[in-house]
Every structure is written in structure tokens, then in C-alpha cells.
PyMOL CGO cylinders between C-alpha atoms (Angstrom):
from pymol import cmd
from pymol.cgo import CYLINDER

trace = [
    CYLINDER, 0.05, 0.15, 0.23, 1.35, 3.19, -1.01, 0.3, 1, 1, 1, 1, 1, 1,
    CYLINDER, 1.35, 3.19, -1.01, 0.16, 6.69, 0.06, 0.3, 1, 1, 1, 1, 1, 1,
    CYLINDER, 0.16, 6.69, 0.06, 1.16, 10.40, 1.12, 0.3, 1, 1, 1, 1, 1, 1,
    CYLINDER, 1.16, 10.40, 1.12, 0.30, 12.47, 3.55, 0.3, 1, 1, 1, 1, 1, 1,
    CYLINDER, 0.30, 12.47, 3.55, 0.59, 15.88, 3.71, 0.3, 1, 1, 1, 1, 1, 1,
    CYLINDER, 0.59, 15.88, 3.71, 1.19, 17.73, 6.89, 0.3, 1, 1, 1, 1, 1, 1,
    CYLINDER, 1.19, 17.73, 6.89, -0.04, 20.70, 7.71, 0.3, 1, 1, 1, 1, 1, 1,
    CYLINDER, -0.04, 20.70, 7.71, 2.31, 21.35, 10.86, 0.3, 1, 1, 1, 1, 1, 1,
    CYLINDER, 2.31, 21.35, 10.86, 5.56, 21.01, 11.80, 0.3, 1, 1, 1, 1, 1, 1,
    CYLINDER, 5.56, 21.01, 11.80, 6.95, 17.23, 11.33, 0.3, 1, 1, 1, 1, 1, 1,
    CYLINDER, 6.95, 17.23, 11.33, 10.63, 16.10, 12.08, 0.3, 1, 1, 1, 1, 1, 1,
    CYLINDER, 10.63, 16.10, 12.08, 12.19, 13.34, 9.95, 0.3, 1, 1, 1, 1, 1, 1,
    CYLINDER, 12.19, 13.34, 9.95, 11.72, 11.11, 12.72, 0.3, 1, 1, 1, 1, 1, 1,
    CYLINDER, 11.72, 11.11, 12.72, 7.48, 12.06, 13.30, 0.3, 1, 1, 1, 1, 1, 1,
    CYLINDER, 7.48, 12.06, 13.30, 7.31, 11.86, 9.66, 0.3, 1, 1, 1, 1, 1, 1,
    CYLINDER, 7.31, 11.86, 9.66, 8.16, 8.32, 9.72, 0.3, 1, 1, 1, 1, 1, 1,
    CYLINDER, 8.16, 8.32, 9.72, 6.00, 7.58, 12.95, 0.3, 1, 1, 1, 1, 1, 1,
    CYLINDER, 6.00, 7.58, 12.95, 3.34, 9.33, 11.35, 0.3, 1, 1, 1, 1, 1, 1,
    CYLINDER, 3.34, 9.33, 11.35, 3.13, 7.31, 7.99, 0.3, 1, 1, 1, 1, 1, 1,
    CYLINDER, 3.13, 7.31, 7.99, 3.54, 4.14, 9.67, 0.3, 1, 1, 1, 1, 1, 1,
    CYLINDER, 3.54, 4.14, 9.67, 0.73, 5.03, 12.21, 0.3, 1, 1, 1, 1, 1, 1,
    CYLINDER, 0.73, 5.03, 12.21, -1.59, 6.31, 9.52, 0.3, 1, 1, 1, 1, 1, 1,
    CYLINDER, -1.59, 6.31, 9.52, -0.49, 2.98, 6.97, 0.3, 1, 1, 1, 1, 1, 1,
    CYLINDER, -0.49, 2.98, 6.97, -1.61, 1.11, 9.72, 0.3, 1, 1, 1, 1, 1, 1,
    CYLINDER, -1.61, 1.11, 9.72, -4.78, 2.50, 10.57, 0.3, 1, 1, 1, 1, 1, 1,
    CYLINDER, -4.78, 2.50, 10.57, -5.15, 2.25, 6.56, 0.3, 1, 1, 1, 1, 1, 1,
    CYLINDER, -5.15, 2.25, 6.56, -4.46, -1.86, 7.02, 0.3, 1, 1, 1, 1, 1, 1,
    CYLINDER, -4.46, -1.86, 7.02, -7.07, -2.42, 9.73, 0.3, 1, 1, 1, 1, 1, 1,
    CYLINDER, -7.07, -2.42, 9.73, -9.67, -0.28, 7.77, 0.3, 1, 1, 1, 1, 1, 1,
    CYLINDER, -9.67, -0.28, 7.77, -9.05, -2.58, 4.91, 0.3, 1, 1, 1, 1, 1, 1,
    CYLINDER, -9.05, -2.58, 4.91, -9.30, -5.81, 6.74, 0.3, 1, 1, 1, 1, 1, 1,
    CYLINDER, -9.30, -5.81, 6.74, -5.98, -6.75, 6.68, 0.3, 1, 1, 1, 1, 1, 1,
    CYLINDER, -5.98, -6.75, 6.68, -5.35, -9.75, 9.63, 0.3, 1, 1, 1, 1, 1, 1,
    CYLINDER, -5.35, -9.75, 9.63, -1.24, -9.55, 9.41, 0.3, 1, 1, 1, 1, 1, 1,
    CYLINDER, -1.24, -9.55, 9.41, 1.38, -6.64, 8.46, 0.3, 1, 1, 1, 1, 1, 1,
    CYLINDER, 1.38, -6.64, 8.46, 4.88, -6.44, 7.17, 0.3, 1, 1, 1, 1, 1, 1,
    CYLINDER, 4.88, -6.44, 7.17, 6.10, -2.84, 7.03, 0.3, 1, 1, 1, 1, 1, 1,
    CYLINDER, 6.10, -2.84, 7.03, 9.58, -1.66, 6.08, 0.3, 1, 1, 1, 1, 1, 1,
    CYLINDER, 9.58, -1.66, 6.08, 11.14, 1.78, 6.93, 0.3, 1, 1, 1, 1, 1, 1,
    CYLINDER, 11.14, 1.78, 6.93, 14.33, 3.12, 6.00, 0.3, 1, 1, 1, 1, 1, 1,
    CYLINDER, 14.33, 3.12, 6.00, 14.49, 4.17, 9.50, 0.3, 1, 1, 1, 1, 1, 1,
    CYLINDER, 14.49, 4.17, 9.50, 16.97, 2.80, 12.10, 0.3, 1, 1, 1, 1, 1, 1,
    CYLINDER, 16.97, 2.80, 12.10, 15.86, 4.85, 14.88, 0.3, 1, 1, 1, 1, 1, 1,
    CYLINDER, 15.86, 4.85, 14.88, 12.31, 4.21, 14.20, 0.3, 1, 1, 1, 1, 1, 1,
    CYLINDER, 12.31, 4.21, 14.20, 12.43, 0.38, 13.54, 0.3, 1, 1, 1, 1, 1, 1,
    CYLINDER, 12.43, 0.38, 13.54, 14.77, -0.28, 16.57, 0.3, 1, 1, 1, 1, 1, 1,
    CYLINDER, 14.77, -0.28, 16.57, 12.54, 1.95, 19.08, 0.3, 1, 1, 1, 1, 1, 1,
    CYLINDER, 12.54, 1.95, 19.08, 9.28, -0.03, 17.81, 0.3, 1, 1, 1, 1, 1, 1,
    CYLINDER, 9.28, -0.03, 17.81, 11.03, -3.11, 18.14, 0.3, 1, 1, 1, 1, 1, 1,
    CYLINDER, 11.03, -3.11, 18.14, 12.45, -2.32, 21.69, 0.3, 1, 1, 1, 1, 1, 1,
    CYLINDER, 12.45, -2.32, 21.69, 16.00, -2.16, 20.81, 0.3, 1, 1, 1, 1, 1, 1,
    CYLINDER, 16.00, -2.16, 20.81, 16.31, 1.82, 21.75, 0.3, 1, 1, 1, 1, 1, 1,
    CYLINDER, 16.31, 1.82, 21.75, 14.26, 3.86, 23.96, 0.3, 1, 1, 1, 1, 1, 1,
    CYLINDER, 14.26, 3.86, 23.96, 12.29, 6.85, 23.25, 0.3, 1, 1, 1, 1, 1, 1,
    CYLINDER, 12.29, 6.85, 23.25, 12.89, 9.77, 25.40, 0.3, 1, 1, 1, 1, 1, 1,
    CYLINDER, 12.89, 9.77, 25.40, 10.72, 12.60, 23.95, 0.3, 1, 1, 1, 1, 1, 1,
    CYLINDER, 10.72, 12.60, 23.95, 6.90, 12.45, 24.85, 0.3, 1, 1, 1, 1, 1, 1,
    CYLINDER, 6.90, 12.45, 24.85, 5.72, 12.94, 21.25, 0.3, 1, 1, 1, 1, 1, 1,
    CYLINDER, 5.72, 12.94, 21.25, 7.97, 9.37, 20.65, 0.3, 1, 1, 1, 1, 1, 1,
    CYLINDER, 7.97, 9.37, 20.65, 7.01, 7.69, 23.17, 0.3, 1, 1, 1, 1, 1, 1,
    CYLINDER, 7.01, 7.69, 23.17, 2.81, 9.06, 22.43, 0.3, 1, 1, 1, 1, 1, 1,
    CYLINDER, 2.81, 9.06, 22.43, 3.81, 7.40, 18.93, 0.3, 1, 1, 1, 1, 1, 1,
    CYLINDER, 3.81, 7.40, 18.93, 5.43, 4.12, 20.31, 0.3, 1, 1, 1, 1, 1, 1,
    CYLINDER, 5.43, 4.12, 20.31, 1.98, 3.71, 22.67, 0.3, 1, 1, 1, 1, 1, 1,
    CYLINDER, 1.98, 3.71, 22.67, -0.12, 4.42, 19.43, 0.3, 1, 1, 1, 1, 1, 1,
    CYLINDER, -0.12, 4.42, 19.43, 1.73, 1.67, 17.24, 0.3, 1, 1, 1, 1, 1, 1,
    CYLINDER, 1.73, 1.67, 17.24, 1.71, -0.61, 20.62, 0.3, 1, 1, 1, 1, 1, 1,
    CYLINDER, 1.71, -0.61, 20.62, -1.92, -0.59, 20.68, 0.3, 1, 1, 1, 1, 1, 1,
    CYLINDER, -1.92, -0.59, 20.68, -2.44, -0.80, 16.65, 0.3, 1, 1, 1, 1, 1, 1,
    CYLINDER, -2.44, -0.80, 16.65, -0.02, -3.90, 16.78, 0.3, 1, 1, 1, 1, 1, 1,
    CYLINDER, -0.02, -3.90, 16.78, -2.69, -5.71, 18.70, 0.3, 1, 1, 1, 1, 1, 1,
    CYLINDER, -2.69, -5.71, 18.70, -5.56, -5.15, 16.09, 0.3, 1, 1, 1, 1, 1, 1,
    CYLINDER, -5.56, -5.15, 16.09, -3.55, -7.39, 13.64, 0.3, 1, 1, 1, 1, 1, 1,
    CYLINDER, -3.55, -7.39, 13.64, -2.19, -10.95, 13.85, 0.3, 1, 1, 1, 1, 1, 1,
    CYLINDER, -2.19, -10.95, 13.85, 0.76, -10.52, 13.37, 0.3, 1, 1, 1, 1, 1, 1,
    CYLINDER, 0.76, -10.52, 13.37, 3.08, -7.32, 12.31, 0.3, 1, 1, 1, 1, 1, 1,
    CYLINDER, 3.08, -7.32, 12.31, 6.91, -7.15, 11.46, 0.3, 1, 1, 1, 1, 1, 1,
    CYLINDER, 6.91, -7.15, 11.46, 8.35, -3.79, 11.42, 0.3, 1, 1, 1, 1, 1, 1,
    CYLINDER, 8.35, -3.79, 11.42, 11.80, -4.46, 9.05, 0.3, 1, 1, 1, 1, 1, 1,
    CYLINDER, 11.80, -4.46, 9.05, 14.45, -1.86, 8.19, 0.3, 1, 1, 1, 1, 1, 1,
    CYLINDER, 14.45, -1.86, 8.19, 15.55, -1.00, 4.88, 0.3, 1, 1, 1, 1, 1, 1,
    CYLINDER, 15.55, -1.00, 4.88, 18.39, 0.35, 3.29, 0.3, 1, 1, 1, 1, 1, 1,
    CYLINDER, 18.39, 0.35, 3.29, 17.90, 4.23, 2.05, 0.3, 1, 1, 1, 1, 1, 1,
    CYLINDER, 17.90, 4.23, 2.05, 18.75, 3.63, -1.54, 0.3, 1, 1, 1, 1, 1, 1,
    CYLINDER, 18.75, 3.63, -1.54, 16.15, 1.02, -1.28, 0.3, 1, 1, 1, 1, 1, 1,
    CYLINDER, 16.15, 1.02, -1.28, 13.39, 2.81, -0.41, 0.3, 1, 1, 1, 1, 1, 1,
    CYLINDER, 13.39, 2.81, -0.41, 12.90, 4.39, -3.86, 0.3, 1, 1, 1, 1, 1, 1,
    CYLINDER, 12.90, 4.39, -3.86, 9.51, 4.52, -3.62, 0.3, 1, 1, 1, 1, 1, 1,
    CYLINDER, 9.51, 4.52, -3.62, 8.98, 6.22, -0.36, 0.3, 1, 1, 1, 1, 1, 1,
    CYLINDER, 8.98, 6.22, -0.36, 11.58, 8.83, -1.64, 0.3, 1, 1, 1, 1, 1, 1,
    CYLINDER, 11.58, 8.83, -1.64, 9.25, 9.18, -4.95, 0.3, 1, 1, 1, 1, 1, 1,
    CYLINDER, 9.25, 9.18, -4.95, 6.42, 9.71, -3.15, 0.3, 1, 1, 1, 1, 1, 1,
    CYLINDER, 6.42, 9.71, -3.15, 8.02, 12.28, -0.27, 0.3, 1, 1, 1, 1, 1, 1,
    CYLINDER, 8.02, 12.28, -0.27, 8.62, 14.27, -3.37, 0.3, 1, 1, 1, 1, 1, 1,
    CYLINDER, 8.62, 14.27, -3.37, 4.89, 14.46, -5.05, 0.3, 1, 1, 1, 1, 1, 1,
    CYLINDER, 4.89, 14.46, -5.05, 3.98, 15.79, -1.46, 0.3, 1, 1, 1, 1, 1, 1,
    CYLINDER, 3.98, 15.79, -1.46, 7.11, 18.27, -1.46, 0.3, 1, 1, 1, 1, 1, 1,
    CYLINDER, 7.11, 18.27, -1.46, 6.32, 19.42, -4.75, 0.3, 1, 1, 1, 1, 1, 1,
    CYLINDER, 6.32, 19.42, -4.75, 2.42, 19.51, -5.71, 0.3, 1, 1, 1, 1, 1, 1,
    CYLINDER, 2.42, 19.51, -5.71, -0.93, 18.42, -3.99, 0.3, 1, 1, 1, 1, 1, 1,
    CYLINDER, -0.93, 18.42, -3.99, -2.41, 17.54, -7.48, 0.3, 1, 1, 1, 1, 1, 1,
    CYLINDER, -2.41, 17.54, -7.48, 0.54, 14.85, -8.34, 0.3, 1, 1, 1, 1, 1, 1,
    CYLINDER, 0.54, 14.85, -8.34, -0.94, 11.82, -6.56, 0.3, 1, 1, 1, 1, 1, 1,
    CYLINDER, -0.94, 11.82, -6.56, -0.96, 9.26, -8.41, 0.3, 1, 1, 1, 1, 1, 1,
    CYLINDER, -0.96, 9.26, -8.41, -3.95, 6.32, -8.83, 0.3, 1, 1, 1, 1, 1, 1,
    CYLINDER, -3.95, 6.32, -8.83, -1.47, 4.09, -7.07, 0.3, 1, 1, 1, 1, 1, 1,
    CYLINDER, -1.47, 4.09, -7.07, -1.52, 6.42, -3.95, 0.3, 1, 1, 1, 1, 1, 1,
    CYLINDER, -1.52, 6.42, -3.95, -3.75, 8.50, -2.21, 0.3, 1, 1, 1, 1, 1, 1,
    CYLINDER, -3.75, 8.50, -2.21, -3.27, 11.93, -0.60, 0.3, 1, 1, 1, 1, 1, 1,
    CYLINDER, -3.27, 11.93, -0.60, -4.45, 12.72, 3.08, 0.3, 1, 1, 1, 1, 1, 1,
    CYLINDER, -4.45, 12.72, 3.08, -3.96, 15.86, 4.19, 0.3, 1, 1, 1, 1, 1, 1,
    CYLINDER, -3.96, 15.86, 4.19, -3.85, 16.31, 8.28, 0.3, 1, 1, 1, 1, 1, 1,
    CYLINDER, -3.85, 16.31, 8.28, -3.53, 19.07, 10.21, 0.3, 1, 1, 1, 1, 1, 1,
    CYLINDER, -3.53, 19.07, 10.21, -2.59, 16.99, 13.28, 0.3, 1, 1, 1, 1, 1, 1,
    CYLINDER, -2.59, 16.99, 13.28, -0.82, 14.55, 14.17, 0.3, 1, 1, 1, 1, 1, 1,
    CYLINDER, -0.82, 14.55, 14.17, -1.53, 11.30, 14.76, 0.3, 1, 1, 1, 1, 1, 1,
    CYLINDER, -1.53, 11.30, 14.76, -0.76, 10.98, 18.82, 0.3, 1, 1, 1, 1, 1, 1,
    CYLINDER, -0.76, 10.98, 18.82, -3.20, 13.59, 18.76, 0.3, 1, 1, 1, 1, 1, 1,
    CYLINDER, -3.20, 13.59, 18.76, -6.00, 12.04, 16.96, 0.3, 1, 1, 1, 1, 1, 1,
    CYLINDER, -6.00, 12.04, 16.96, -8.15, 9.64, 19.19, 0.3, 1, 1, 1, 1, 1, 1,
    CYLINDER, -8.15, 9.64, 19.19, -8.90, 5.88, 16.86, 0.3, 1, 1, 1, 1, 1, 1,
    CYLINDER, -8.90, 5.88, 16.86, -12.77, 4.97, 16.63, 0.3, 1, 1, 1, 1, 1, 1,
]
cmd.load_cgo(trace, "trace")
């Protein structure tokens, strides 16, 4: 599943990675997925989620809590780190988001959002 999220708030690279994962997990849940395999080129995010690194910043702790809760919605969840140079699709999608809203293709969806995912209560 590929998608683009247009942030209407300031987000560091790490927060953007968490945002993408949380929103992707929600989309997979809404689509009825029972098993989820996700990839990220962020070593920090992958290791925090897999319990190898500890998060210290409050917003990162909130993202981790949200992901922990979302993981329970799937029979299985795996997150793997991939080299940045192998993450060509994500880089292309990020350029779409950075250049123009109307360039989203049929292979992706553009979701504007005003608030970080950890501020939005999931129904």
C-alpha cells in the first residue's frame, strides 16, 4: 500500500516516519488486513518500535504507545529496516508531497492532515 500524507503541521523526519507508520497501520486495519509487514529506512524508528532503543521524547513515547495499541489489531505485525537506497518508492512519494498536491497518482492517495496522529483518537 502506498500513500502520501500532506502535513499541515511541523514534523521532524522521525515524526514523519512515525506518522506514516501509524496512518499506514490504520489504513491496513480499515482495509481488513490481519497480517502486516512494514518497512522503514529509519534505523531509529525501527529499533524503537522493536524495543532495541528507548524513546525519550514525549511525542515519540506517544507514537510508540499508539503503535503498540495498533499492533494488537493484527494477528501478526513485523517492521523491518531497509537501506535508504532501497526505499525508492517512499522517496518518490515524498517528492510528490513536497512538490504539488495534485500529482498524487492512482497508485497512491493524498491525505492532508492538520494534527499529528497521536492527537487523533481512533474510533
